[in-house]
All heavy atoms as an XYZ file, in Angstrom:
937
protein
N       6.274     14.422     -5.764
C       5.278     13.562     -6.452
C       4.102     13.624     -5.583
O       4.125     13.666     -4.379
C       5.878     12.147     -6.551
C       6.186     11.540     -5.265
C       4.924     11.258     -7.294
N       3.001     13.578     -6.217
C       1.600     13.685     -5.508
C       1.051     12.158     -5.714
O       1.169     11.600     -6.921
C       0.742     14.624     -6.195
C       1.167     16.027     -5.812
C       0.160     17.078     -6.289
O      -0.287     16.940     -7.252
N       0.054     18.185     -5.456
N       0.349     11.637     -4.683
C      -0.090     10.291     -4.750
C      -1.635     10.291     -4.462
O      -2.078     11.023     -3.535
C       0.672      9.519     -3.695
C       2.128      9.401     -3.805
C       2.647      8.632     -2.717
C       2.540      8.716     -5.183
N      -2.428      9.523     -5.186
C      -3.786      9.368     -5.062
C      -4.144      7.948     -4.966
O      -4.128      7.084     -5.892
C      -4.588     10.083     -6.180
C      -5.998     10.099     -6.074
C      -6.549     11.029     -5.133
O      -6.043     12.087     -4.988
N      -7.711     10.678     -4.508
N      -4.607      7.574     -3.683
C      -4.970      6.144     -3.456
C      -6.435      5.871     -3.693
O      -7.304      6.886     -3.391
C      -4.725      5.679     -2.032
N      -6.842      4.834     -4.136
C      -8.314      4.507     -4.327
C      -8.474      3.012     -4.241
O      -7.558      2.151     -4.277
C      -8.677      5.016     -5.701
O      -7.945      4.341     -6.737
N      -9.776      2.565     -4.307
C     -10.108      1.192     -4.303
C     -10.600      0.581     -3.093
O     -10.969     -0.612     -3.018
N     -10.615      1.342     -2.002
C     -11.091      0.807     -0.662
C     -12.600      0.648     -0.787
O     -13.234      0.945     -1.549
N     -13.029     -0.015      0.295
C     -14.491     -0.254      0.388
C     -14.729     -1.171      1.531
O     -14.005     -1.556      2.469
N     -16.135     -1.631      1.552
C     -16.525     -2.410      2.628
C     -16.733     -3.797      2.100
O     -17.456     -4.055      1.069
C     -17.960     -1.935      3.136
C     -18.672     -2.733      4.117
C     -17.980     -3.150      5.363
C     -20.033     -2.276      4.368
N     -16.088     -4.856      2.624
C     -16.167     -6.147      2.036
C     -16.340     -7.117      3.182
O     -16.188     -6.784      4.398
C     -14.881     -6.578      1.324
C     -14.860     -5.745      0.047
C     -13.663     -6.497      2.131
N     -16.724     -8.332      2.892
C     -16.763     -9.428      3.944
C     -15.540    -10.237      4.155
O     -14.702    -10.156      3.162
C     -17.907    -10.336      3.572
C     -19.265     -9.750      3.569
C     -20.398    -10.702      3.406
O     -20.142    -11.886      2.772
N     -21.593    -10.443      3.974
N     -15.340    -10.789      5.220
C     -14.162    -11.579      5.486
C     -14.088    -12.656      4.418
O     -15.029    -13.308      3.945
C     -14.177    -12.282      6.758
N     -12.768    -12.879      3.849
C     -12.600    -13.876      2.777
C     -12.601    -13.127      1.390
O     -12.180    -13.795      0.389
N     -13.145    -12.066      1.261
C     -13.209    -11.281     -0.062
C     -11.856    -10.680     -0.394
O     -10.934    -10.666      0.422
C     -14.289    -10.217      0.116
C     -15.617    -10.722      0.007
O     -15.926    -11.975     -0.299
O     -16.648    -10.006      0.197
N     -11.738    -10.199     -1.661
C     -10.630     -9.520     -2.154
C     -10.969     -8.101     -2.488
O     -12.052     -7.646     -2.923
C     -10.225    -10.322     -3.384
O      -9.810    -11.673     -3.042
N      -9.868     -7.255     -2.556
C      -9.920     -5.916     -3.041
C      -8.517     -5.613     -3.649
O      -7.596     -6.268     -3.224
C     -10.184     -4.918     -1.865
C     -11.472     -4.522     -1.346
C     -11.389     -3.684     -0.161
C     -12.402     -3.917     -2.492
N      -8.580     -4.596     -4.611
C      -7.355     -4.232     -5.096
C      -7.308     -2.643     -4.979
O      -8.145     -2.060     -5.462
C      -7.168     -4.584     -6.717
C      -5.767     -4.213     -7.187
C      -5.563     -4.679     -8.579
N      -6.088     -3.763     -9.537
C      -5.652     -3.490    -10.824
N      -4.644     -4.274    -11.163
N      -6.231     -2.767    -11.594
N      -6.250     -2.307     -4.261
C      -6.029     -0.740     -4.120
C      -5.120     -0.415     -5.224
O      -4.193     -1.071     -5.717
C      -5.462     -0.557     -2.717
C      -6.180     -1.082     -1.570
C      -5.433     -0.582     -0.288
C      -7.571     -0.747     -1.623
N      -5.345      0.908     -5.629
C      -4.557      1.659     -6.669
C      -3.974      2.811     -6.061
O      -4.681      3.526     -5.290
C      -5.204      1.802     -7.899
O      -5.729      0.680     -8.511
N      -2.769      3.269     -6.605
C      -2.223      4.348     -6.073
C      -1.501      5.099     -7.359
O      -0.471      4.643     -7.796
C      -1.104      4.258     -5.006
S      -0.274      5.826     -4.534
N      -2.156      6.210     -7.779
C      -1.731      6.814     -9.036
C      -0.772      8.047     -8.602
O      -1.144      8.766     -7.647
C      -2.899      7.419     -9.759
N       0.316      8.112     -9.349
C       1.389      9.116     -8.969
C       1.407     10.174    -10.072
O       1.314      9.752    -11.280
C       2.625      8.471     -8.781
N       1.614     11.367     -9.705
C       1.723     12.402    -10.781
C       3.285     12.597    -10.998
O       4.082     12.233    -10.146
C       1.191     13.676    -10.258
O       1.841     14.202     -9.076
N       3.593     13.210    -12.089
C       5.106     13.416    -12.186
C       5.779     12.462    -13.002
O       5.210     11.206    -13.150
N       6.893     12.726    -13.621
C       7.710     11.721    -14.473
C       8.772     11.068    -13.680
O       9.463     10.317    -14.356
C       8.395     12.473    -15.599
C       7.282     13.276    -16.521
C       7.942     14.049    -17.617
N       8.644     15.217    -17.041
C       9.398     16.016    -17.664
N       9.585     15.785    -19.003
N      10.081     17.060    -17.119
N       8.751     11.092    -12.405
C       9.838     10.450    -11.574
C       9.411      9.185    -10.893
O      10.099      8.735     -9.997
C      10.405     11.410    -10.729
O       9.384     11.976     -9.758
C      11.035     12.625    -11.384
N       8.079      8.828    -11.160
C       7.529      7.708    -10.362
C       8.552      6.541    -10.329
O       8.720      5.906     -9.240
C       6.149      7.268    -10.952
C       5.584      6.102    -10.336
C       4.977      6.181     -9.012
C       5.636      4.868    -10.999
C       4.521      4.978     -8.570
C       5.098      3.692    -10.451
C       4.509      3.812     -9.257
N       9.132      6.204    -11.467
C       9.965      5.023    -11.540
C      11.176      5.056    -10.794
O      11.888      4.018    -10.578
C      10.194      4.656    -13.051
O      10.892      5.761    -13.627
N      11.596      6.223    -10.398
C      12.738      6.340     -9.548
C      12.495      6.014     -8.053
O      13.432      6.050     -7.275
C      13.291      7.857     -9.635
O      12.462      8.746     -9.071
N      11.293      5.871     -7.659
C      10.928      5.723     -6.129
C      10.674      4.187     -5.938
O       9.981      3.553     -6.656
C       9.751      6.526     -5.901
C       9.989      8.042     -5.689
C       9.504      8.711     -6.900
C      10.519      8.573     -4.670
C       9.848     10.096     -6.850
C      10.697      9.916     -4.622
C      10.398     10.696     -5.640
O      10.521     12.040     -5.648
N      11.134      3.702     -4.765
C      10.566      2.586     -4.091
C       9.208      3.043     -3.674
O       9.084      4.242     -3.372
C      11.381      2.195     -2.947
C      12.705      1.334     -3.155
C      13.495      1.624     -4.350
C      13.047      0.502     -2.199
C      14.587      0.953     -4.487
C      14.242     -0.144     -2.457
C      15.009      0.032     -3.449
N       8.199      2.146     -3.768
C       6.830      2.529     -3.225
C       6.335      1.620     -2.082
O       6.827      0.334     -2.092
C       5.954      2.356     -4.410
C       6.185      3.397     -5.448
S       6.048      5.172     -5.031
C       4.230      5.250     -4.570
N       5.595      2.174     -1.181
C       5.089      1.256     -0.143
C       3.705      1.490      0.172
O       3.120      2.463     -0.208
N       3.044      0.510      0.826
C       1.758      0.706      1.303
C       1.788      0.457      2.819
O       2.574     -0.306      3.459
C       0.822     -0.472      0.759
C       0.377     -0.212     -0.548
C       0.962     -0.802     -1.740
C      -0.613      0.572     -0.952
N       0.268     -0.363     -2.800
C      -0.743      0.440     -2.435
C      -1.643      1.379     -0.343
C      -1.756      1.058     -3.156
C      -2.707      2.030     -1.120
C      -2.660      1.924     -2.571
N       1.095      1.355      3.547
C       0.991      1.337      5.016
C      -0.568      1.326      5.384
O      -1.339      1.618      4.583
C       1.566      2.436      5.698
C       3.180      2.480      5.660
C       3.867      2.636      4.538
C       3.832      2.208      6.801
C       5.262      2.606      4.365
C       5.273      2.114      6.759
C       5.939      2.384      5.642
N      -0.839      1.007      6.546
C      -2.187      1.091      7.021
C      -2.297      1.555      8.425
O      -1.347      1.387      9.379
C      -2.931     -0.298      6.869
C      -2.391     -1.297      7.793
C      -3.022     -2.652      7.452
N      -2.546     -3.783      8.336
C      -2.914     -5.076      8.203
N      -3.777     -5.423      7.138
N      -2.524     -5.864      8.971
N      -3.440      2.210      8.815
C      -3.664      2.577     10.206
C      -4.964      2.387     10.635
O      -5.923      2.886     10.031
C      -3.307      4.082     10.254
C      -3.224      4.593     11.672
C      -2.642      6.052     11.730
O      -2.484      6.852     10.706
N      -2.217      6.496     12.850
N      -5.086      1.539     11.626
C      -6.399      1.265     12.246
C      -6.812      2.223     13.324
O      -5.769      2.857     13.933
C      -6.328     -0.235     12.836
N      -7.943      2.425     13.639
C      -8.281      3.407     14.724
C      -7.551      3.177     16.038
O      -7.587      1.979     16.463
C      -9.875      3.173     14.861
C     -10.283      2.708     13.502
C      -9.104      1.885     13.145
N      -6.998      4.150     16.515
C      -6.248      4.008     17.849
C      -5.029      3.288     17.753
O      -4.300      3.040     18.818
N      -4.520      3.048     16.603
C      -3.180      2.397     16.379
C      -2.293      3.247     15.550
O      -2.630      4.151     14.810
C      -3.360      0.989     15.751
C      -4.164     -0.002     16.633
C      -4.232     -1.393     16.025
C      -4.857     -2.408     16.961
N      -4.847     -3.792     16.414
N      -1.015      2.842     15.577
C       0.050      3.567     14.785
C       0.045      3.105     13.416
O      -0.505      1.985     13.176
C       1.467      3.368     15.394
C       1.641      3.952     16.701
C       3.143      3.870     17.303
O       3.828      3.102     16.609
O       3.370      4.514     18.290
N       0.409      3.846     12.502
C       0.531      3.465     11.137
C       1.640      2.310     11.016
O       2.642      2.475     11.549
C       0.883      4.667     10.329
C       0.793      4.499      8.781
C       0.907      5.698      8.055
N      -0.101      6.640      8.443
C      -0.411      7.827      7.822
N       0.434      8.214      6.728
N      -1.250      8.641      8.222
N       1.207      1.304     10.327
C       2.085      0.216     10.225
C       2.466     -0.221      8.682
O       1.587      0.014      7.846
C       1.572     -1.036     10.961
C       0.283     -1.592     10.368
C      -0.150     -2.856     10.952
O       0.466     -3.283     12.029
O      -1.102     -3.451     10.464
N       3.615     -0.673      8.574
C       4.021     -1.223      7.165
C       3.089     -2.439      6.765
O       2.888     -3.260      7.597
C       5.486     -1.587      7.288
C       6.067     -2.244      6.010
C       6.346     -1.443      4.951
C       6.193     -3.605      6.017
C       6.858     -2.073      3.772
C       6.720     -4.260      4.888
C       7.026     -3.456      3.806
N       2.901     -2.332      5.407
C       2.202     -3.483      4.806
C       3.109     -4.094      3.771
O       3.196     -5.311      3.853
C       0.915     -3.000      4.167
C       0.112     -4.191      3.417
C      -0.104     -2.434      5.255
N       3.530     -3.315      2.783
C       4.314     -3.935      1.703
C       5.020     -2.819      1.104
O       4.721     -1.622      1.109
C       3.308     -4.507      0.632
N       6.112     -3.233      0.289
C       6.885     -2.249     -0.362
C       7.478     -2.997     -1.708
O       7.606     -4.239     -1.811
C       8.001     -1.694      0.435
N       7.832     -2.147     -2.671
C       8.381     -2.647     -3.960
C       9.370     -1.719     -4.547
O       9.382     -0.575     -4.359
C       7.133     -2.829     -5.005
C       7.558     -3.544     -6.238
C       6.515     -1.415     -5.357
C       6.305     -3.962     -7.126
N      10.434     -2.333     -5.056
C      11.554     -1.662     -5.564
C      11.209     -1.016     -6.899
O      10.219     -1.257     -7.503
C      12.807     -2.417     -5.636
C      12.767     -3.535     -6.827
C      13.144     -3.174     -4.369
C      14.007     -4.263     -7.182
N      12.173     -0.173     -7.437
C      11.864      0.731     -8.546
C      11.398     -0.133     -9.794
O      10.410      0.151    -10.392
C      12.951      1.470     -8.993
C      13.493      2.505     -7.907
C      14.725      3.209     -8.279
N      15.283      4.130     -7.214
C      16.197      3.586     -6.377
N      16.710      2.449     -6.455
N      16.555      4.432     -5.509
N      12.068     -1.266    -10.060
C      11.821     -2.018    -11.152
C      10.694     -2.967    -10.948
O      10.087     -3.613    -11.988
C      13.012     -2.921    -11.563
O      13.278     -3.931    -10.508
N      10.225     -3.240     -9.781
C       9.157     -4.176     -9.365
C       9.827     -5.566     -9.204
O       8.958     -6.570     -8.967
N      11.001     -5.748     -9.274
C      11.760     -7.042     -9.250
C      11.703     -7.564     -7.829
O      11.889     -8.838     -7.664
N      11.663     -6.812     -6.853
C      11.649     -7.357     -5.420
C      10.650     -6.638     -4.620
O      10.297     -5.452     -4.879
C      13.041     -7.066     -4.758
O      14.004     -7.778     -5.317
N      10.062     -7.448     -3.691
C       9.011     -6.920     -2.747
C       9.203     -7.320     -1.473
O       9.967     -8.303     -1.056
C       7.590     -7.538     -3.317
O       7.692     -8.955     -3.276
C       7.233     -7.006     -4.645
N       8.553     -6.586     -0.508
C       8.742     -6.821      0.973
C       7.251     -6.738      1.552
O       6.500     -6.017      1.230
C       9.620     -5.649      1.602
C      10.796     -5.420      0.920
C      10.980     -4.619     -0.280
C      12.057     -5.952      1.448
C      12.046     -4.427     -0.901
C      13.210     -5.852      0.818
C      13.325     -4.884     -0.304
O      14.521     -4.791     -0.842
N       7.017     -7.671      2.523
C       5.739     -7.637      3.204
C       5.804     -7.755      4.647
O       6.819     -8.410      5.194
C       5.002     -8.916      2.656
C       4.644     -9.033      1.117
C       5.484     -9.433      0.307
C       3.611     -8.171      0.722
C       5.217     -9.473     -1.124
C       3.274     -8.143     -0.677
C       4.116     -8.774     -1.557
O       3.815     -8.734     -2.924
N       4.831     -7.351      5.343
C       4.567     -7.559      6.751
C       4.216     -9.002      6.885
O       3.518     -9.525      6.057
C       3.550     -6.638      7.386
N       4.685     -9.660      7.957
C       4.342    -11.001      8.242
C       2.701    -11.175      8.205
O       2.364    -12.221      7.821
C       4.923    -11.446      9.534
C       6.363    -11.574      9.436
O       6.927    -11.813      8.412
O       7.015    -11.639     10.568
N       2.052    -10.230      8.725
C       0.603    -10.373      8.853
C      -0.126    -10.508      7.588
O      -1.276    -10.881      7.479
C       0.054     -9.205      9.621
O       0.370     -7.860      8.972
N       0.516    -10.013      6.441
C      -0.178    -10.051      5.116
C       0.473    -11.019      4.135
O      -0.001    -11.159      3.041
C      -0.218     -8.668      4.524
C      -0.932     -7.722      5.494
C       1.099     -8.129      4.062
N       1.676    -11.509      4.511
C       2.429    -12.383      3.634
C       1.603    -13.544      3.140
O       0.951    -14.190      3.993
C       3.747    -12.797      4.213
C       4.794    -13.217      3.318
C       6.140    -13.505      4.222
C       6.667    -12.140      4.757
N       7.921    -12.315      5.482
N       1.569    -13.781      1.895
C       0.759    -14.908      1.307
C      -0.596    -14.436      0.853
O      -1.440    -15.191      0.170
N      -1.097    -13.356      1.445
C      -2.519    -12.877      1.124
C      -2.397    -11.630      0.232
O      -3.391    -11.435     -0.556
C      -3.193    -12.552      2.360
C      -3.372    -13.802      3.282
C      -4.277    -13.409      4.513
N      -3.758    -12.384      5.279
C      -4.480    -11.299      5.553
N      -5.662    -10.985      5.061
N      -3.876    -10.321      6.413
N      -1.414    -10.719      0.419
C      -1.379     -9.503     -0.221
C      -0.308     -9.566     -1.274
O       0.697    -10.174     -0.984
C      -1.142     -8.416      0.671
C      -2.355     -8.005      1.601
C      -3.444     -8.757      1.754
C      -2.288     -6.827      2.327
C      -4.517     -8.349      2.583
C      -3.319     -6.458      3.205
C      -4.490     -7.267      3.271
N      -0.505     -8.837     -2.367
C       0.554     -8.745     -3.394
C       0.673     -7.300     -3.835
O      -0.294     -6.698     -4.327
C       0.285     -9.499     -4.558
O       0.063    -10.944     -4.085
C       1.348     -9.559     -5.593
N       1.893     -6.718     -3.744
C       2.185     -5.380     -4.239
C       2.767     -5.465     -5.668
O       3.577     -6.477     -5.943
C       3.096     -4.614     -3.297
C       3.271     -3.140     -3.755
C       4.443     -5.238     -3.143
C       4.022     -2.295     -2.797
N       2.375     -4.634     -6.490
C       2.907     -4.614     -7.885
C       2.849     -3.124     -8.286
O       2.343     -2.238     -7.823
C       2.069     -5.530     -8.826
O       0.708     -5.103     -8.918
N       3.657     -2.785     -9.473
C       3.627     -1.521     -9.972
C       3.583     -1.546    -11.551
O       4.063     -2.712    -12.123
C       4.801     -0.737     -9.534
C       6.078     -1.298     -9.899
C       7.237     -0.552     -9.118
N       7.214      0.826     -9.442
C       7.937      1.667     -8.541
N       8.553      1.296     -7.463
N       7.863      2.959     -8.777
N       3.089     -0.574    -12.111
C       3.180     -0.379    -13.574
C       3.785      1.103    -13.791
O       3.037      2.006    -13.627
C       1.770     -0.485    -14.196
C       1.856     -0.348    -15.689
O       2.687      0.257    -16.178
O       0.806     -0.910    -16.265
N       4.994      1.001    -14.192
C       5.742      2.279    -14.218
C       5.238      3.112    -15.447
O       5.364      4.365    -15.465
C       7.265      2.217    -14.306
C       7.914      1.762    -12.986
O       7.242      1.930    -11.939
N       8.971      1.124    -13.022
N       4.764      2.328    -16.478
C       4.264      3.092    -17.601
C       2.968      3.828    -17.213
O       2.621      4.857    -17.903
C       3.964      2.133    -18.705
N       2.261      3.381    -16.233
C       1.119      4.055    -15.769
C       1.224      4.936    -14.472
O       0.115      5.361    -14.009
C      -0.141      2.978    -15.661
C      -0.501      2.353    -16.864
C      -1.658      1.254    -16.629
C      -2.123      0.554    -17.763
N      -3.181     -0.400    -17.600
N       2.403      4.900    -14.007
C       2.736      5.620    -12.686
C       1.793      5.201    -11.669
O       1.219      6.060    -10.819
C       2.545      7.116    -12.918
C       3.715      7.752    -13.713
O       4.564      7.173    -14.133
N       3.717      9.178    -13.793
N       1.547      3.835    -11.524
C       0.668      3.389    -10.514
C       1.229      2.090     -9.717
O       1.904      1.274    -10.396
C      -0.664      2.931    -11.218
O      -1.233      3.975    -12.011
C      -1.687      2.438    -10.252
N       0.932      2.137     -8.590
C       1.280      0.999     -7.563
C       0.022      0.383     -7.149
O      -0.960      1.154     -6.959
C       2.254      1.329     -6.538
C       1.635      2.395     -5.594
C       2.737      0.242     -5.789
N      -0.023     -0.984     -7.104
C      -1.184     -1.715     -6.661
C      -0.950     -2.471     -5.321
O       0.191     -2.893     -5.067
C      -1.621     -2.553     -7.802
C      -1.924     -1.946     -9.191
C      -0.867     -1.936    -10.215
C      -3.105     -1.261     -9.379
C      -1.062     -1.334    -11.220
C      -3.197     -0.700    -10.575
C      -2.265     -0.764    -11.622
O      -2.378     -0.102    -12.828
N      -2.167     -2.825     -4.684
C      -1.985     -3.822     -3.594
C      -3.229     -4.686     -3.743
O      -4.384     -4.207     -3.578
C      -2.064     -3.021     -2.242
C      -1.931     -3.881     -1.036
C      -0.437     -4.455     -0.982
C      -2.225     -3.162      0.224
N      -2.924     -5.851     -4.218
C      -4.002     -6.911     -4.261
C      -4.194     -7.582     -2.980
O      -3.224     -8.086     -2.338
C      -3.692     -7.801     -5.399
C      -4.609     -8.949     -5.474
C      -6.034     -8.586     -5.983
O      -6.050     -7.853     -6.907
N      -7.042     -9.095     -5.476
N      -5.226     -7.469     -2.358
C      -5.512     -8.080     -1.066
C      -6.517     -9.226     -1.223
O      -7.745     -8.960     -1.568
C      -6.053     -6.941     -0.130
C      -5.231     -5.688     -0.124
S      -5.803     -4.486      1.161
C      -7.319     -3.965      0.437
N      -6.228    -10.417     -0.812
C      -7.036    -11.552     -0.877
C      -7.246    -12.065      0.508
O      -6.436    -11.800      1.415
C      -6.346    -12.629     -1.795
C      -6.185    -12.149     -3.259
O      -6.932    -11.390     -3.732
N      -5.196    -12.753     -3.847
N      -8.244    -12.781      0.753
C      -8.536    -13.486      1.956
C      -8.476    -12.543      3.120
O      -7.962    -12.712      4.147
C      -7.427    -14.648      2.223
O      -7.429    -15.630      1.198
N      -9.186    -11.544      2.823
C      -9.316    -10.379      3.738
C      -9.939    -10.797      5.159
O     -10.789    -11.569      5.214
C     -10.011     -9.145      3.302
C      -9.264     -8.296      2.377
C     -10.106     -7.476      1.417
C      -8.234     -7.519      3.013
N      -9.420    -10.182      6.201
C      -9.778    -10.528      7.578
C     -10.320     -9.311      8.293
O      -9.790     -8.153      7.832
C      -8.640    -11.100      8.498
C      -7.895    -12.349      7.808
C      -6.729    -12.718      8.565
C      -6.072    -13.988      7.980
N      -4.848    -14.354      8.818
N     -11.076     -9.358      9.286
C     -11.503     -8.196      9.989
C     -10.401     -7.418     10.424
O     -10.497     -6.016     10.449
C     -12.442     -8.734     11.112
C     -12.957     -9.991     10.593
C     -11.847    -10.565      9.664
N      -9.327     -8.016     10.881
C      -8.149     -7.240     11.365
C      -7.450     -6.619     10.330
O      -6.389     -5.630     10.657
C      -7.172     -8.197     12.190
C      -6.788     -9.309     11.412
C      -7.596    -10.644     11.796
O      -8.811    -10.537     11.858
O      -7.010    -11.730     11.952
N      -7.785     -6.717      9.120
C      -7.188     -5.768      8.006
C      -7.828     -4.478      7.822
O      -7.455     -3.566      7.021
C      -7.265     -6.537      6.630
C      -6.387     -7.807      6.551
O      -5.362     -7.847      7.070
O      -6.999     -8.822      6.067
N      -9.002     -4.331      8.510
C      -9.686     -3.042      8.580
C      -8.815     -1.781      8.966
O      -8.089     -1.821     10.039
C     -10.932     -3.060      9.511
O     -11.741     -4.029      8.956
C     -11.555     -1.857      9.596
N      -8.701     -0.888      8.147
C      -7.776      0.277      8.406
C      -7.880      1.204      7.231
O      -8.518      0.971      6.195
C      -6.316     -0.177      8.440
N      -7.349      2.339      7.340
C      -7.092      3.335      6.275
C      -5.681      2.843      5.740
O      -4.719      2.878      6.331
C      -7.057      4.746      6.676
C      -6.801      5.691      5.579
C      -8.472      5.126      7.311
N      -5.761      2.678      4.423
C      -4.532      2.285      3.727
C      -3.828      3.493      2.930
O      -4.746      4.293      2.220
C      -4.837      1.187      2.609
C      -4.943     -0.232      3.429
C      -6.098     -0.267      4.154
C      -4.069     -1.150      3.273
C      -6.198     -1.562      4.814
C      -4.155     -2.271      3.968
C      -5.334     -2.515      4.686
O      -5.314     -3.806      5.459
N      -2.629      3.702      3.150
C      -1.887      4.768      2.535
C      -0.791      4.251      1.571
O       0.012      3.295      1.929
C      -1.202      5.576      3.594
C      -2.196      6.306      4.548
C      -2.529      5.589      5.668
C      -2.722      7.546      4.271
C      -3.422      6.164      6.693
C      -3.493      8.152      5.170
C      -3.897      7.476      6.353
O      -4.755      8.079      7.224
N      -0.564      4.906      0.487
C       0.531      4.647     -0.351
C       1.625      5.647     -0.071
O       1.216      6.889      0.361
C       0.237      4.457     -1.746
S      -0.580      5.968     -2.471
N       2.813      5.449     -0.364
C       3.883      6.366     -0.004
C       5.106      6.110     -1.047
O       5.262      4.868     -1.405
C       4.229      6.282      1.451
N       5.802      7.156     -1.214
C       7.029      7.143     -2.130
C       8.177      7.216     -1.133
O       8.361      8.154     -0.298
C       7.022      8.249     -3.067
N       9.050      6.326     -1.213
C      10.186      6.099     -0.319
C      11.372      7.055     -0.614
O      11.581      7.472     -1.728
C      10.801      4.664     -0.494
C      11.945      4.387      0.306
N      13.232      4.478     -0.140
C      11.992      4.015      1.659
C      14.072      4.186      0.801
N      13.380      3.835      1.933
N      11.917      7.513      0.439
C      13.090      8.448      0.435
C      14.340      7.763      0.625
O      14.994      7.186     -0.238
N      14.796      7.633      1.847
C      15.867      6.930      2.307
C      15.635      6.068      3.516
O      14.746      6.424      4.436
C      17.157      7.912      2.646
O      16.817      8.863      3.603
C      17.499      8.720      1.341
N      16.468      5.111      3.769
C      16.227      4.305      4.987
C      15.429      3.047      4.819
O      15.164      2.824      3.615
N      15.277      2.380      5.776
C      14.550      1.120      5.707
C      13.027      1.219      5.161
O      12.369      2.158      5.505
C      14.358      0.405      7.170
O      13.648     -0.733      7.042
N      12.747      0.399      4.224
C      11.346      0.443      3.724
C      10.253      0.138      4.773
O       9.108      0.443      4.415
C      11.160     -0.405      2.520
C      12.085     -0.060      1.373
C      11.264     -1.966      2.837
N      10.631     -0.380      5.898
C       9.649     -0.713      6.897
C       9.180      0.350      7.715
O       8.281      0.150      8.539
C      10.304     -1.928      7.624
C      10.505     -3.172      6.926
C      11.802     -3.474      6.531
C       9.588     -4.090      6.555
C      12.192     -4.630      5.868
C       9.855     -5.173      5.999
C      11.177     -5.516      5.564
O      11.475     -6.702      4.827
N       9.922      1.457      7.680
C       9.525      2.588      8.624
C       8.815      3.710      7.872
O       9.339      4.197      6.878
C      10.770      2.943      9.339
C      11.515      1.945     10.174
C      12.848      1.714      9.835
C      10.834      1.166     10.999
C      13.515      0.736     10.669
C      11.338      0.073     11.632
C      12.651     -0.118     11.501
O      13.399     -1.127     12.253
N       7.885      4.267      8.526
C       7.115      5.479      8.010
C       8.071      6.650      7.784
O       7.882      7.329      6.823
C       6.011      5.952      8.891
O       6.491      6.112     10.234
C       5.003      4.882      9.013
N       9.106      6.689      8.636
C       9.983      8.022      8.548
C      10.882      7.839      7.315
O      11.617      8.884      6.936
C      10.887      8.040      9.719
C      11.806      6.885     10.044
C      12.779      7.111     11.182
N      13.671      5.926     11.395
C      13.389      5.067     12.319
N      12.331      5.044     13.011
N      14.288      4.062     12.348
N      10.918      6.917      6.637
C      11.818      6.598      5.399
C      11.050      7.096      4.179
O      11.584      7.119      3.089
C      12.070      5.108      5.209
O      12.843      4.680      6.412
N       9.790      7.609      4.217
C       8.981      7.814      3.099
C       8.794      9.498      3.138
O       8.469     10.014      4.024
C       7.661      7.126      3.172
C       7.797      5.682      2.826
C       8.229      4.799      3.898
C       7.485      5.107      1.570
C       8.450      3.411      3.740
C       7.710      3.718      1.339
C       8.232      2.887      2.391
O       8.390      1.641      2.166
N       9.002      9.900      1.858
C       8.849     11.460      1.771
C       7.576     11.892      1.388
O       7.220     13.111      1.576
C       9.882     11.845      0.738
C      11.248     11.737      1.168
O      11.600     11.574      2.436
O      12.240     11.675      0.289
N       6.745     11.080      0.517
C       5.540     11.511      0.001
C       4.349     10.525      0.354
O       4.596      9.298      0.306
C       5.661     11.711     -1.454
C       6.647     12.689     -1.990
C       7.872     12.247     -2.358
C       6.399     14.092     -1.890
C       8.859     13.127     -2.761
C       7.375     14.889     -2.281
C       8.633     14.452     -2.618
O       9.628     15.334     -3.113
N       3.229     11.040      0.715
C       2.060     10.177      1.212
C       0.908     10.493      0.444
O       0.549     11.697      0.230
C       1.820     10.313      2.623
C       3.006      9.795      3.455
C       4.159     10.481      3.734
C       3.071      8.495      4.125
N       4.989      9.562      4.511
C       4.292      8.429      4.690
C       2.130      7.399      4.013
C       4.732      7.257      5.494
C       2.568      6.284      4.757
C       3.845      6.242      5.407
N       0.088      9.504      0.081
C      -1.325      9.750     -0.478
C      -2.180     10.114      0.710
O      -1.974      9.929      1.808
N      -3.500     10.231      0.435
C      -4.476     10.682      1.388
C      -5.072      9.565      2.092
O      -5.856      9.775      3.092
C      -5.569     11.466      0.618
C      -6.674     10.654      0.057
C      -6.444      9.856     -1.173
O      -5.205      9.912     -1.744
N      -7.224      9.150     -1.729
N      -4.947      8.329      1.594
C      -5.568      7.166      2.371
C      -6.835      6.693      1.662
O      -7.642      7.564      1.196
N      -7.099      5.452      1.767
C      -8.425      4.859      1.399
C      -8.867      3.848      2.404
O      -8.096      3.035      2.785
C      -8.191      4.223     -0.106
O      -9.606      3.886     -0.504
C      -7.295      3.065     -0.082
N     -10.161      3.949      2.693
C     -10.634      3.116      3.922
C     -11.022      1.700      3.398
O     -11.643      1.491      2.443
C     -11.888      3.715      4.444
C     -12.507      2.900      5.539
C     -11.822      2.914      6.806
O     -11.385      3.907      7.363
N     -11.623      1.695      7.413
N     -10.550      0.682      4.012
C     -10.829     -0.633      3.884
C     -11.495     -1.160      5.130
O     -10.967     -1.061      6.286
C      -9.543     -1.595      3.577
C      -9.946     -2.983      3.399
C      -9.019     -0.994      2.177
N     -12.773     -1.597      5.045
C     -13.417     -2.218      6.093
C     -13.839     -3.608      5.783
O     -14.474     -3.824      4.798
C     -14.739     -1.426      6.395
O     -14.329      0.016      6.689
C     -15.471     -1.931      7.687
N     -13.465     -4.671      6.679
C     -13.645     -6.003      6.487
C     -14.765     -6.473      7.616
O     -14.330     -6.497      8.774
C     -12.427     -6.837      6.494
C     -12.841     -8.217      6.142
C     -11.449     -6.209      5.481
N     -15.832     -6.969      7.243
C     -16.769     -7.344      8.193
C     -16.728     -8.932      8.376
O     -16.312     -9.667      7.508
C     -18.224     -6.957      7.795
O     -18.589     -7.635      6.555
N     -16.989     -9.231      9.585
C     -16.992    -10.757      9.897
C     -18.141    -11.494      9.657
O     -19.226    -10.891      9.311
C     -16.595    -10.923     11.330
O     -17.549    -10.317     12.245
């Protein structure tokens, strides 16, 4: 599956953004999907994940209550709604399709999008 992330940009603290990740292929609905982010000089970290049906979600503590992951299997798209953005949310955000293992680890994901930059100014 090929993934294309979009929706990043430059915003101020407190603003909102919605990231989208469009997947190619007819097997999108068979994958758990995740969002990760990587700030300069830091390792890529887990942000959120969603199961195939969309019925359950997982979040990093740092974004819980502010970010919402969702998916539309008919559109082969996963979203990340980001509210109350903080400067520490600044990073390149990546969507990924899960393979096996814990949803919290990068090594569990088989396919990655190219990333979209989110910059939050204070």
